[in-house]
C-alpha distance (Angstrom), angle and dihedral (degrees) to the residues before:
residue distance angle dihedral
M1 . . .
W2 3.76 . .
K3 3.83 114.5 .
L4 3.74 130.9 -168.1
P5 3.87 114.2 -110.8
Q6 3.70 116.8 -107.6
S7 3.81 118.9 -109.5
G8 3.79 91.1 -100.7
D9 3.75 95.0 56.7
K10 3.77 120.5 103.9
L11 3.77 116.0 -98.0
S12 3.78 90.8 -129.5
H13 3.79 91.2 69.0
I14 3.76 91.0 64.3
F15 3.82 93.9 69.4
I16 3.83 105.8 18.1
A17 3.82 111.2 30.8
I18 3.77 104.0 38.7
P19 3.82 131.9 64.9
P20 3.82 102.8 -109.1
I21 3.82 91.4 83.8
F22 3.84 86.4 74.9
P23 3.88 100.8 52.5
L24 3.83 91.3 36.1
S25 3.82 94.0 57.0
I26 3.83 92.1 41.9
T27 3.75 92.6 52.3
F28 3.81 90.6 45.8
A29 3.91 89.2 53.7
S30 3.81 89.1 47.0
G31 3.78 90.1 56.1
I32 3.79 92.2 50.6
Y33 3.87 90.1 49.1
S34 3.82 91.8 48.1
A35 3.82 92.3 50.1
R36 3.86 89.9 57.5
F37 3.75 94.8 58.9
L38 3.83 104.9 25.3
P39 3.84 125.5 71.3
F40 3.81 97.6 -117.0
Q41 3.81 118.5 167.2
F42 3.80 111.9 -131.4
F43 3.83 98.6 -141.5
Q44 3.82 94.2 45.3
I45 3.79 90.5 51.6
A46 3.84 89.7 46.6
I47 3.83 90.8 54.5
M48 3.86 92.3 46.4
T49 3.79 91.5 47.3
F50 3.88 90.8 50.0
A51 3.81 90.3 50.6
I52 3.79 94.9 47.4
L53 3.82 91.2 48.8
I54 3.79 90.2 55.0
F55 3.80 89.7 48.9
L56 3.78 88.9 48.3
G57 3.77 91.3 53.8
S58 3.82 90.8 53.3
S59 3.87 90.2 50.1
I60 3.73 98.9 51.0
K61 3.79 94.6 117.6
N62 3.81 94.9 37.5
L63 3.79 132.0 88.6
R64 3.75 88.4 -116.4
F65 3.82 89.5 69.9
F66 3.76 95.8 88.4
P67 3.89 100.8 48.6
V68 3.76 90.1 40.1
G69 3.83 88.6 50.0
L70 3.84 89.3 53.6
C71 3.76 90.7 51.2
A72 3.79 90.3 48.3
F73 3.86 92.8 52.1
F74 3.83 90.5 46.2
L75 3.81 90.0 54.7
L76 3.74 90.2 44.4
G77 3.81 88.4 54.9
V78 3.81 91.0 49.9
L79 3.78 88.5 47.8
F80 3.82 92.5 52.1
G81 3.78 91.4 44.1
S82 3.78 95.1 47.3
G83 3.83 90.1 48.0
E84 3.84 88.3 63.9
K85 3.77 90.6 61.4
I86 3.85 94.0 57.0
T87 3.75 112.7 100.2
S88 3.81 127.4 179.9
N89 3.77 123.3 -131.5
Q90 3.79 89.9 -105.8
D91 3.77 94.2 57.2
I92 3.77 109.6 125.9
A93 3.82 91.3 -123.8
L94 3.86 89.3 61.5
S95 3.79 107.0 27.1
T96 3.83 105.0 37.4
P97 3.83 120.4 72.3
E98 3.80 122.2 -140.2
G99 3.73 123.3 -109.9
R100 3.80 134.1 53.8
I101 3.75 110.8 -3.1
V102 3.76 145.4 148.9
L103 3.84 110.2 -119.4
E104 3.80 128.5 -168.0
G105 3.77 128.4 -165.3
V106 3.79 149.0 109.8
V107 3.79 127.9 -76.2
I108 3.86 106.7 -117.0
S109 3.86 100.7 173.5
A110 3.76 132.7 56.1
P111 3.81 106.7 -92.7
E112 3.87 115.7 -121.4
S113 3.75 121.7 -155.7
I114 3.87 123.3 -152.9
V115 3.86 114.5 -168.2
K116 3.84 121.1 -166.8
G117 3.73 110.8 172.8
R118 3.71 108.8 -53.4
K119 3.82 93.4 -17.7
E120 3.80 119.1 95.5
T121 3.78 123.7 -175.7
I122 3.85 120.2 -167.7
S123 3.79 115.1 -163.8
F124 3.82 128.7 -171.9
I125 3.81 142.2 136.1
L126 3.82 119.0 -95.9
D127 3.77 124.4 -156.5
A128 3.81 97.9 -140.2
Q129 3.81 117.5 -139.0
N130 3.81 108.8 160.2
F131 3.80 137.9 9.6
F132 3.84 129.1 -162.8
R133 3.76 126.4 -146.7
E134 3.75 132.1 164.8
G135 3.84 90.5 -5.4
R136 3.79 95.5 -55.0
A137 3.79 129.8 108.6
Y138 3.79 123.8 -135.9
Q139 3.78 131.7 -175.4
T140 3.76 120.7 -121.6
K141 3.79 139.8 158.2
G142 3.74 137.3 -159.4
K143 3.88 140.4 88.3
V144 3.75 119.8 -70.4
Q145 3.81 125.9 -168.6
V146 3.86 105.0 -133.9
F147 3.85 127.7 -160.8
L148 3.82 115.6 -174.5
H149 3.81 114.7 -170.6
N150 3.79 115.0 -152.8
P151 3.80 95.5 -19.9
G152 3.77 91.3 168.1
R153 3.84 95.4 -137.3
P154 3.78 135.0 67.3
V155 3.73 123.8 -102.5
Q156 3.84 124.1 -150.2
F157 3.75 138.1 -165.1
G158 3.87 111.0 -85.3
D159 3.87 95.4 21.9
S160 3.77 116.7 144.0
L161 3.76 107.4 -133.2
R162 3.75 138.7 -172.1
L163 3.84 108.7 -160.0
R164 3.78 135.0 -169.2
G165 3.75 119.2 -154.2
M166 3.82 146.5 77.6
L167 3.80 125.3 -35.7
E168 3.82 110.7 -150.1
V169 3.82 141.2 178.5
P170 3.84 109.6 -122.4
N171 3.75 110.3 -104.6
K172 3.77 116.9 -109.7
P173 3.85 118.2 -135.7
R174 3.79 117.3 -85.5
N175 3.75 97.8 -171.2
P176 3.85 133.5 56.3
H177 3.77 116.4 -90.4
S178 3.83 93.7 1.4
F179 3.78 119.1 138.8
D180 3.81 112.1 -78.8
Y181 3.84 100.8 -144.2
A182 3.83 91.8 170.7
S183 3.85 91.0 58.3
Y184 3.83 90.1 42.3
L185 3.83 90.2 57.4
G186 3.78 92.8 40.4
Q187 3.82 90.7 58.4
R188 3.75 87.5 59.2
G189 3.83 93.8 47.5
I190 3.83 95.0 -102.9
S191 3.75 119.2 134.2
R192 3.80 103.0 165.1
M193 3.82 140.3 48.8
F194 3.75 127.6 -151.6
R195 3.86 126.6 -159.1
G196 3.79 124.2 -167.2
I197 3.86 123.5 -179.4
G198 3.81 128.2 -159.4
R199 3.74 136.1 6.0
F200 3.81 92.1 -64.1
C201 3.81 94.3 61.5
I202 3.78 88.9 89.6
V203 3.79 105.3 66.4
R204 3.81 97.8 172.6
Q205 3.69 133.6 9.2
S206 3.83 132.5 -177.3
Q207 3.78 130.0 171.5
G208 3.83 121.9 -115.9
N209 3.79 126.0 -118.8
I210 3.80 106.3 -70.1
F211 3.80 90.2 -152.2
Q212 3.81 92.7 64.7
I213 3.82 109.7 108.3
G214 3.83 95.9 -132.8
L215 3.83 91.9 47.9
A216 3.79 92.7 47.9
V217 3.83 93.1 48.6
D218 3.83 90.9 49.9
R219 3.80 92.9 48.9
F220 3.79 90.4 50.7
R221 3.79 90.7 46.1
T222 3.82 90.8 51.9
F223 3.79 89.8 46.7
L224 3.84 93.0 53.2
K225 3.80 89.9 45.0
G226 3.80 90.2 55.5
R227 3.77 92.7 48.5
L228 3.77 92.1 49.6
E229 3.78 91.7 49.3
Q230 3.78 91.2 58.5
L231 3.75 91.8 58.3
Y232 3.85 98.4 60.2
P233 3.81 136.8 40.4
S234 3.80 123.0 -125.6
P235 3.06 131.4 -50.2
Y236 3.85 91.1 19.5
R237 3.76 93.7 57.4
E238 3.82 90.1 57.9
L239 3.78 91.2 50.2
A240 3.76 93.0 47.4
V241 3.82 93.0 48.9
A242 3.83 90.0 48.1
L243 3.80 93.9 50.6
I244 3.78 96.2 46.7
F245 3.83 107.0 29.3
G246 3.78 104.0 18.4
F247 3.89 100.4 -115.4
R248 3.84 100.0 143.1
K249 3.79 105.6 154.5
N250 3.80 95.2 88.7
I251 3.84 96.1 53.4
D252 3.72 109.8 115.4
R253 3.83 111.4 -100.3
K254 3.84 92.5 -129.1
I255 3.84 90.1 54.8
Q256 3.83 91.0 50.8
D257 3.76 91.2 48.2
D258 3.87 90.9 49.3
F259 3.84 90.1 54.7
I260 3.79 90.1 49.6
K261 3.88 93.5 48.5
T262 3.80 90.2 50.8
G263 3.80 96.2 46.7
T264 3.79 91.6 -116.4
A265 3.82 99.2 109.2
H266 3.83 89.6 115.9
L267 3.82 88.2 70.9
I268 3.78 94.2 68.5
A269 3.78 92.9 48.8
I270 3.81 116.0 76.9
S271 3.77 107.6 -119.7
G272 3.78 141.5 132.1
M273 3.80 95.3 -40.1
N274 3.80 91.9 57.1
I275 3.79 94.1 44.5
S276 3.82 92.8 47.6
L277 3.84 90.3 48.8
V278 3.77 95.5 48.3
G279 3.79 93.9 42.3
G280 3.83 91.1 46.7
L281 3.80 93.5 50.5
F282 3.81 91.1 49.6
Y283 3.89 91.2 47.4
L284 3.83 90.8 50.5
A285 3.82 91.9 47.0
L286 3.85 90.3 53.6
A287 3.78 91.0 44.7
F288 3.70 89.9 51.9
F289 3.81 89.1 59.7
R290 3.77 89.1 47.7
F291 3.85 98.9 -112.4
P292 3.84 111.9 174.9
R293 3.82 111.4 -95.4
A294 3.79 95.2 -118.1
L295 3.79 92.6 50.7
N296 3.80 90.4 43.0
L297 3.83 91.3 54.0
G298 3.80 92.2 47.5
L299 3.80 94.6 47.9
T300 3.74 91.1 46.6
A301 3.75 91.8 53.7
L302 3.85 90.3 49.1
F303 3.82 90.6 48.4
I304 3.81 91.3 51.2
G305 3.78 88.5 55.4
I306 3.79 91.7 50.3
Y307 3.79 92.3 46.6
A308 3.83 89.8 51.0
L309 3.84 88.0 58.2
L310 3.81 91.0 47.0
A311 3.85 90.7 50.2
G312 3.77 94.2 56.5
S313 3.81 103.9 -92.5
N314 3.79 96.0 -110.9
S315 3.80 123.2 156.5
P316 3.85 98.8 -87.9
V317 3.75 92.5 45.4
L318 3.85 92.6 48.9
R319 3.74 91.8 46.1
A320 3.83 92.7 52.0
A321 3.81 91.6 44.3
I322 3.74 95.1 49.8
M323 3.79 91.7 47.6
G324 3.78 91.4 47.9
A325 3.76 92.7 47.9
V326 3.81 92.3 48.4
V327 3.79 92.6 50.4
L328 3.81 92.6 47.2
I329 3.77 93.1 47.6
G330 3.79 88.1 49.0
F331 3.85 89.6 55.2
L332 3.77 87.7 48.0
L333 3.79 90.7 54.6
G334 3.78 93.2 46.0
Q335 3.81 96.8 -103.7
D336 3.83 127.0 138.6
R337 3.77 118.4 -111.2
N338 3.83 110.7 -84.9
L339 3.80 107.5 -175.9
K340 3.88 92.7 171.6
S341 3.74 93.6 57.5
A342 3.80 93.0 41.6
L343 3.79 90.1 52.1
F344 3.76 96.1 52.3
F345 3.82 91.5 40.5
S346 3.82 89.6 57.0
F347 3.81 89.2 44.6
F348 3.80 91.6 55.1
I349 3.82 94.7 43.9
L350 3.75 93.6 51.8
L351 3.83 94.5 47.0
A352 3.81 90.6 47.9
F353 3.79 89.9 51.0
D354 3.83 95.8 47.5
P355 3.90 117.3 0.7
R356 3.81 90.4 -169.2
V357 3.81 92.6 73.0
L358 3.83 88.7 72.8
F359 3.84 87.1 77.9
Q360 3.82 96.9 46.0
A361 3.80 118.3 106.3
S362 3.81 93.5 -137.7
F363 3.82 91.9 54.4
Q364 3.76 94.2 47.8
L365 3.81 95.5 46.2
S366 3.76 93.5 45.5
F367 3.79 95.5 51.8
I368 3.82 94.8 41.5
A369 3.75 91.1 50.0
M370 3.78 93.1 51.0
A371 3.82 92.0 44.0
S372 3.81 88.7 51.4
L373 3.79 90.6 54.0
I374 3.82 91.7 48.7
F375 3.86 99.7 42.7
I376 3.84 107.4 21.1
L377 3.83 101.1 37.3
P378 3.87 97.8 61.6
P379 3.93 93.1 56.2
L380 3.81 88.8 47.5
E381 3.79 91.7 49.8
Q382 3.82 89.4 49.7
L383 3.80 90.8 51.2
A384 3.81 89.6 48.8
H385 3.81 90.6 50.6
V386 3.83 91.5 48.7
F387 3.78 90.2 50.7
K388 3.78 91.9 47.4
V389 3.77 92.0 51.9
K390 3.80 92.7 49.0
N391 3.83 93.8 44.8
G392 3.74 102.1 34.1
D393 3.79 116.8 -128.0
S394 3.79 96.0 -30.2
L395 3.77 91.9 113.4
S396 3.74 93.7 59.3
S397 3.79 96.0 42.2
F398 3.79 97.0 102.5
L399 3.85 85.9 119.4
P400 3.84 127.2 38.0
V401 3.81 94.5 -105.9
E402 3.78 97.8 156.5
R403 3.82 94.0 49.6
V404 3.78 93.5 59.7
P405 3.85 112.3 93.1
A406 3.78 101.3 -161.4
F407 3.77 111.3 86.2
R408 3.81 96.8 -145.5
V409 3.75 93.6 48.3
R410 3.84 89.1 47.1
A411 3.82 90.1 50.8
W412 3.83 90.7 48.3
L413 3.83 91.4 50.2
S414 3.79 89.8 47.6
R415 3.81 91.0 54.4
M416 3.82 88.5 48.1
N417 3.78 89.3 52.9
D418 3.80 90.2 51.1
S419 3.78 90.4 47.1
I420 3.81 92.3 51.9
I421 3.83 92.3 48.3
Q422 3.82 90.7 47.5
T423 3.80 93.5 50.0
F424 3.77 91.4 47.8
L425 3.79 92.4 49.5
A426 3.79 92.1 46.3
S427 3.82 90.6 50.6
L428 3.82 90.4 47.7
A429 3.83 91.8 49.6
A430 3.80 92.6 48.5
T431 3.84 90.6 47.8
I432 3.75 92.0 50.0
G433 3.77 92.1 50.6
M434 3.76 97.8 43.7
F435 3.84 101.2 34.8
P436 3.84 98.9 108.4
V437 3.79 93.7 40.1
L438 3.84 92.7 46.4
V439 3.85 90.2 51.3
W440 3.77 90.5 46.3
Y441 3.79 94.7 55.6
F442 3.83 102.6 29.2
N443 3.83 104.5 22.0
L444 3.78 87.0 -141.9
F445 3.76 137.3 107.6
S446 3.81 118.6 -165.1
M447 3.83 117.7 -149.5
I448 3.72 91.4 176.2
G449 3.78 88.9 56.9
F450 3.81 93.4 84.9
L451 3.84 90.2 60.6
A452 3.80 95.0 35.7
N453 3.85 92.1 54.7
I454 3.78 92.2 51.8
V455 3.81 90.5 57.1
T456 3.78 104.4 32.4
I457 3.82 100.9 42.2
P458 3.84 94.4 66.1
L459 3.77 90.2 38.8
C460 3.80 93.0 51.9
T461 3.77 90.5 45.8
A462 3.80 92.1 54.0
A463 3.80 91.0 45.9
I464 3.80 92.6 52.3
A465 3.80 93.3 45.8
S466 3.77 93.9 48.7
S467 3.80 91.7 45.4
L468 3.80 91.1 54.2
V469 3.77 90.3 50.0
V470 3.80 91.2 50.1
L471 3.75 91.5 46.5
V472 3.85 90.2 54.6
V473 3.80 89.9 47.9
D474 3.86 88.5 49.3
L475 3.72 90.2 58.2
I476 3.82 89.2 55.5
C477 3.86 104.9 31.9
A478 3.80 115.0 7.6
P479 3.88 96.7 -170.8
L480 3.78 92.1 53.4
A481 3.85 90.1 48.7
H482 3.81 92.0 53.7
W483 3.82 88.9 52.8
L484 3.85 92.5 47.4
A485 3.86 92.2 46.8
F486 3.83 90.8 82.6
F487 3.86 91.7 80.0
P488 3.84 99.3 55.7
L489 3.80 89.2 37.2
A490 3.86 89.6 56.6
L491 3.78 88.9 49.0
F492 3.80 92.0 51.4
R493 3.80 91.1 47.0
F494 3.76 90.9 51.6
E495 3.85 92.7 45.9
L496 3.86 92.5 52.5
W497 3.81 90.5 44.1
L498 3.85 90.8 52.6
T499 3.84 92.6 45.0
D500 3.74 92.7 51.2
G501 3.84 90.7 47.7
F502 3.83 92.4 49.3
A503 3.76 90.8 47.5
K504 3.82 90.1 57.6
V505 3.83 94.9 52.2
P506 3.84 109.4 121.0
F507 3.80 111.9 -110.8
G508 3.81 88.9 2.0
Y509 3.80 89.0 132.2
F510 3.81 136.7 11.4
Y511 3.78 136.0 -164.7
L512 3.82 124.5 -112.0
P513 3.81 133.1 -171.1
R514 3.80 120.2 -115.8
P515 3.80 111.1 -78.3
S516 3.78 118.9 -115.0
S517 3.90 124.0 -115.7
L518 3.85 87.6 -107.9
F519 3.83 92.0 56.8
F520 3.82 90.5 45.4
G521 3.80 92.7 52.0
S522 3.76 97.3 43.2
Y523 3.81 93.2 44.3
Y524 3.77 95.6 54.4
L525 3.79 96.6 36.6
L526 3.84 91.3 53.7
L527 3.82 91.2 44.0
M528 3.79 93.5 51.2
A529 3.85 90.2 45.6
W530 3.76 90.3 53.3
L531 3.82 92.1 47.8
F532 3.76 91.4 48.3
L533 3.84 92.7 49.3
S534 3.85 94.1 41.9
H535 3.81 90.4 77.8
R536 3.83 93.1 50.7
K537 3.78 119.7 75.8
I538 3.78 98.7 -168.1
L539 3.88 96.9 66.2
S540 3.80 98.2 55.1
F541 3.82 93.2 137.3
L542 3.78 94.1 52.6
R543 3.82 89.7 45.0
S544 3.78 91.1 53.9
F545 3.80 89.9 46.1
C546 3.82 91.0 54.6
L547 3.73 92.2 47.7
A548 3.83 93.0 48.8
A549 3.85 91.2 47.2
F550 3.76 90.1 49.4
V551 3.82 93.1 51.6
I552 3.83 91.2 45.8
S553 3.84 93.3 52.0
L554 3.84 89.9 48.8
C555 3.83 90.9 50.1
F556 3.84 92.3 47.9
F557 3.83 89.6 52.3
L558 3.80 94.3 48.1
I559 3.85 93.4 44.4
G560 3.84 95.8 43.8
S561 3.81 93.8 47.5
K562 3.82 95.8 63.6
R563 3.79 99.1 74.2
I564 3.81 123.8 65.3
S565 3.78 121.0 -166.6
S566 3.80 127.1 -116.5
Q567 3.83 107.1 -78.1
Y568 3.82 147.8 141.7
V569 3.79 119.2 -134.5
F570 3.85 119.7 -168.7
F571 3.78 110.4 -163.5
D572 3.84 126.1 -145.3
L573 3.80 103.5 -127.2
G574 3.77 98.6 146.2
K575 3.76 113.9 -105.2
T576 3.87 90.8 -17.2
E577 3.82 111.5 100.3
A578 3.85 117.9 -137.7
A579 3.78 133.0 158.5
F580 3.74 140.4 173.3
I581 3.82 121.3 -143.8
S582 3.84 124.4 -165.4
F583 3.79 113.4 -171.2
S584 3.74 126.9 -147.2
N585 3.87 91.3 -111.5
G586 3.81 92.1 57.9
S587 3.85 98.2 -98.9
T588 3.77 119.0 135.8
C589 3.81 134.5 -154.5
L590 3.77 133.5 -177.1
I591 3.75 122.2 -157.3
N592 3.86 111.0 -149.5
T593 3.81 126.2 -22.0
G594 3.83 102.8 -128.5
R595 3.75 128.7 -124.4
S596 3.79 128.0 -52.7
F597 3.82 98.3 -150.8
P598 2.96 135.4 79.1
G599 3.81 88.6 20.2
D600 3.77 120.3 -5.0
Q601 3.85 100.5 -110.6
A602 3.82 92.3 -174.5
Y603 3.79 90.7 57.2
W604 3.76 100.5 41.6
T605 3.83 101.3 33.5
L606 3.81 115.9 15.6
R607 3.86 98.2 36.4
P608 3.85 95.1 51.8
Y609 3.78 91.2 48.5
L610 3.79 94.8 48.8
M611 3.80 91.1 46.1
A612 3.81 92.4 48.5
S613 3.82 88.8 49.8
G614 3.85 91.1 53.8
V615 3.85 92.4 -116.3
R616 3.75 109.8 152.6
K617 3.82 96.0 158.2
L618 3.80 131.6 35.6
D619 3.79 121.0 -154.1
G620 3.79 88.6 -143.9
I621 3.79 150.3 -23.7
L622 3.85 119.9 -134.3
F623 3.79 117.6 -155.6
T624 3.76 111.9 -158.0
E625 3.81 90.2 -169.3
M626 3.82 131.7 10.7
D627 3.83 104.4 -128.3
G628 3.77 140.2 102.6
M629 3.85 93.4 -88.2
H630 3.80 94.9 57.1
A631 3.88 104.6 24.8
G632 3.85 103.6 26.8
G633 3.81 92.8 101.6
F634 3.78 96.6 52.1
R635 3.86 94.8 97.3
T636 3.83 91.4 51.7
L637 3.80 94.6 46.1
S638 3.85 93.1 48.9
R639 3.81 90.2 62.8
F640 3.81 91.6 61.2
I641 3.85 106.9 27.0
S642 3.82 127.7 51.6
L643 3.82 112.4 -131.9
R644 3.81 130.6 -154.5
H645 3.79 104.9 -179.1
L646 3.76 139.9 18.4
W647 3.80 121.9 -160.2
I648 3.78 119.2 -163.4
G649 3.77 135.7 162.3
E650 3.80 120.4 -93.7
G651 3.82 112.1 -77.1
A652 3.83 93.9 12.2
D653 3.83 91.1 115.0
R654 3.81 88.9 64.1
S655 3.76 95.5 55.3
S656 3.81 126.4 103.2
A657 3.78 90.3 -118.1
W658 3.77 90.2 60.7
K659 3.78 91.6 52.7
K660 3.81 91.7 48.1
Y661 3.80 102.6 40.5
I662 3.86 109.3 19.8
A663 3.81 110.0 27.1
P664 3.81 97.8 59.2
A665 3.87 92.5 54.1
Q666 3.83 97.5 35.2
S667 3.79 114.3 121.2
K668 3.79 128.2 -154.5
R669 3.80 92.8 -115.9
L670 3.82 93.2 56.2
D671 3.81 112.0 106.1
V672 3.87 107.8 -143.8
R673 3.80 115.1 -163.9
S674 3.80 129.7 -176.8
I675 3.74 112.1 -139.8
S676 3.77 130.4 -152.2
K677 3.75 138.0 -174.2
N678 3.87 117.8 -57.4
M679 3.80 90.8 11.4
R680 3.87 117.3 143.1
V681 3.82 127.6 -149.7
Q682 3.83 115.2 -158.8
F683 3.85 119.7 -148.5
G684 3.73 118.5 -153.0
S685 3.82 126.0 -30.3
G686 3.83 96.5 -54.9
Q687 3.78 117.0 105.1
N688 3.78 95.0 -144.7
V689 3.81 98.5 52.9
Y690 3.82 111.4 88.2
I691 3.82 147.6 108.6
D692 3.82 121.7 -118.7
F693 3.87 117.4 -155.9
L694 3.79 102.4 -143.8
V695 3.85 104.0 172.5
V696 3.83 121.3 25.4
S697 3.80 122.0 158.5
R698 3.85 131.4 164.6
G699 3.78 93.9 -10.3
I700 3.82 92.6 -50.9
V701 3.76 120.3 116.9
S702 3.83 106.3 -148.2
A703 3.83 102.0 170.6
V704 3.84 134.8 20.0
R705 3.81 130.5 171.9
V706 3.83 118.3 -143.9
V707 3.82 114.9 -155.9
D708 3.81 124.1 -171.1
G709 3.76 108.7 170.2
S710 3.78 108.2 -63.8
S711 3.86 94.7 -13.4
K712 3.73 117.4 90.7
A713 3.73 134.5 -174.7
L714 3.85 134.5 -173.0
Y715 3.83 118.9 -148.2
L716 3.86 114.4 -164.3
T717 3.83 125.6 -175.9
D718 3.83 96.4 176.2
V719 3.88 129.3 52.4
T720 3.79 99.7 -173.5
S721 3.80 119.3 129.1
K722 3.78 90.1 -112.5
T723 3.84 91.5 64.0
F724 3.82 94.2 48.9
E725 3.75 93.6 44.6
S726 3.85 89.1 54.1
L727 3.81 90.6 49.4
L728 3.79 94.0 45.9
G729 3.74 87.5 59.9
R730 3.80 91.6 67.7
D731 3.70 123.8 88.0
D732 3.80 98.3 -165.4
L733 3.78 98.5 66.9
S734 3.77 119.7 121.9
C735 3.83 126.5 137.2
D736 3.76 143.8 170.9
L737 3.84 94.9 -143.2
I738 3.78 138.6 16.3
F739 3.75 128.1 -156.0
L740 3.85 117.8 -153.1
P741 3.84 129.3 -175.7
H742 3.77 126.5 -126.4
H743 3.79 116.5 -55.3
E744 3.76 115.2 -137.0
F745 3.79 92.7 -177.8
Q746 3.82 137.9 20.6
V747 3.81 123.7 -58.8
S748 3.80 108.4 -82.4
E749 3.80 123.1 -129.2
S750 3.74 92.4 -114.3
E751 3.80 90.4 53.7
K752 3.78 90.2 50.6
V753 3.80 91.4 51.5
F754 3.79 91.9 48.8
L755 3.84 94.1 48.6
K756 3.77 93.2 44.8
R757 3.72 91.2 52.3
L758 3.83 95.2 50.2
A759 3.82 94.8 35.9
P760 3.86 93.2 -166.0
N761 3.77 123.0 -155.3
F762 3.80 91.8 -128.9
L763 3.78 131.9 28.0
I764 3.79 114.1 -165.9
L765 3.82 116.3 -171.0
N766 3.83 125.3 -172.6
Q767 3.82 87.1 -145.3
R768 3.80 119.1 158.8
D769 3.77 102.0 -171.8
H770 3.90 145.6 0.5
F771 3.85 90.6 55.0
E772 3.83 96.3 160.1
E773 3.80 94.3 47.6
L774 3.78 92.4 51.7
R775 3.81 93.0 43.1
A776 3.78 87.8 56.8
Q777 3.79 91.1 50.7
F778 3.76 91.3 54.5
E779 3.83 94.3 54.4
F780 3.87 87.1 107.5
L781 3.92 85.9 76.4
P782 3.79 102.1 66.0
R783 3.74 96.1 163.7
T784 3.85 95.0 47.3
K785 3.77 123.8 93.0
V786 3.83 107.4 -136.5
I787 3.84 115.4 -155.4
F788 3.85 124.2 -177.0
I789 3.73 112.3 -154.7
G790 3.83 92.7 -154.2
E791 3.77 87.1 60.0
S792 3.81 103.8 37.2
G793 3.82 101.7 27.6
S794 3.82 121.8 -137.8
V795 3.84 114.7 4.5
T796 3.80 124.9 -148.2
L797 3.84 120.9 -166.3
R798 3.82 126.5 -174.9
P799 3.77 128.1 -172.0
G800 3.82 116.1 -133.5
K801 3.75 126.1 -114.9
D802 3.80 92.3 -86.9
K803 3.81 88.8 44.3
R804 3.89 90.5 -120.1
N805 3.80 103.2 81.8
W806 3.81 109.8 72.9
T807 3.71 129.8 -168.2
Y808 3.84 125.7 -165.1
Q809 3.82 137.2 -169.5
T810 3.72 130.2 -167.8
F811 3.85 120.8 -152.2
V812 3.84 109.6 -146.5
S813 3.80 98.3 37.6
P814 3.82 110.8 43.8
E815 3.79 94.8 -120.4
T816 3.77 125.3 148.4
G817 3.74 130.4 166.0
K818 3.77 151.3 148.8
N819 3.78 133.1 -119.8
Q820 3.80 127.4 -172.7
L821 3.75 120.5 -158.9
G822 3.78 110.3 -101.0
G823 3.82 93.2 19.5
S824 3.77 137.6 85.0
P825 3.79 119.5 -93.4
S826 3.70 118.3 -94.7
V827 3.86 112.0 -150.9
S828 3.78 129.7 -173.7
Y829 3.80 121.7 -166.6
């Protein structure tokens, strides 16, 4: 039971050395979370918090102190979370109109430059102060994400800028599981974007005060980044700069994806490993010069703080820096190391400084990973020790220790064995703790990650340490540093080579759908129950029950996530048509892969959806037209999804688009088939699961029919009279839904005759504008539900169990409904 410290105890024990730091920080975070979703009033919560703090002061020597303290911290969390919702009338989200504008402010983040050919994009965050419109100046405030394309001049942290361009609201996602950039910016307090193009987008520029601490640190950080980039060629310079100073935007996308696939993405994000390594090297350097221990500890804590600023000061860096500083200061004050208290102390400090970080992925993953190493790793080590005692030294026999005659070599191999086991257990503990969160954000679980971490963690540690040494030498003697750079360069080469190899291992990783709230709750409740009972010998039965229930819930999630139901998904990719079809027998087909520029639609829209659906292999991709709009994303998609078949129009494999988009990524196992009119492609072993190609001309597929048992769909990419006349000549047409492309003009008479004859249950149009005009033109279909993708976003339709009752769901507008063949649609909003 928690007891109040006596009057003679040190004040530091109240917050660092006793358990309440854990529940207090958790209740504070719960209050912030509640404030995000519940309609709390700021001033009412402020009054309640003030009253409960007064009551808390009067109960300081009472048993009520602890529960009242929890309530006080919960209300404080609600107060902090509600305060983030308050915006002034001058906030840029309320006071500044969208469109062309002249914006003035100060650069408050380190600008990052991305160069592709002749195109350069500089991105940074601007603290807006004024805007100009129609010759008048207005005051404003707030953060703005700025993108300057080919500005023709450098931009530095602390610069005062006057910019000319477009002020925009960040786009919200229009497809399931696609990246929500608006939410990403909102978590960082940014509600607007600004784009400037050309060398005249910067109207005025003045440098900040060089004597400001933040500006001086950023200039020094940029200077060190430039020196480090001169030591290595690309892509190793981008990797080194990311590992040491936190500049990650220029890392090649394929390299980042390989790190994610192999479960080693934490290596390219500065976190506890980097802070521990840099702080340890600094401590050893001072110890080498015989600095007193107390002075050494103090200077190391100060150096960790400086390095956190040089590394970008993001959430994982600050978490590791605060923990390191707390532990070092504890050593300085004669206290034992208390990682649990240091973790939750840093957790509370970061939330108090900026409550929005609670909803950032980097913050969540960083703290869960560290908590896993603190709470889950010790029980795993205990289990490993028990297994080793029962089975002799078999657990540590990864290397032939006993066969080596030399004592020193045997001792070295024994330490290596212990290091391998420790790395494996740490990787297992972090995976257990982060599994639901990792699947939620990445929809991927890496089995090869356990092996990859054993190899790449020591390799990455050696590469970072040697790079830091070379960087220090470069500041003293540049020619010598260029000669010494071969060693860390070799380590970086070897690391990327290994990561690429691990990413290509068959079945090394697999995709999983997002877990439900029920799985989240049961997973962590059972895990915490097992951890709580693992330290108590008397409840062994209950401990075994929790462990068994934990394993069973995990197995149910893994088994139940492999099968996706029969469905049709029509994506919102602008005027580009794309759809995903999942058949009742488990077969899958994708129609088109979107464009690759501007914006890689396969990477940002199709890939996340397929990964979140657990689709690792597609039975085929159908290209309705071989051009950049429809096939540009094939190369990207082939890196993530295995393909069996490719269906293209006749002659499409001789086009320039084929050579540009398909041929470079085509594998030998891919079966490419040219399709013609009236050709049928069978899916699986069922007789009633197939695709008919109804209209094909000059390599362009204009009409296909998708049949899955009794459910039928018609997919059209052309709305000319010629297409409808060709279809009207067929007697075997009947369908439940019809997909139509964008209409530039009014609905033709031949289209009306065709639609009236088929009278589909659903009519899905990839229409981008003129919604009301077209809706009025389709009034001759009273029993048909008409959905415009440009208005509703992505559309998902699912046949019922008897293949006649259909359900649909739109993404942007929260609309769901049912429609039964032969009846009128029933829609619920």
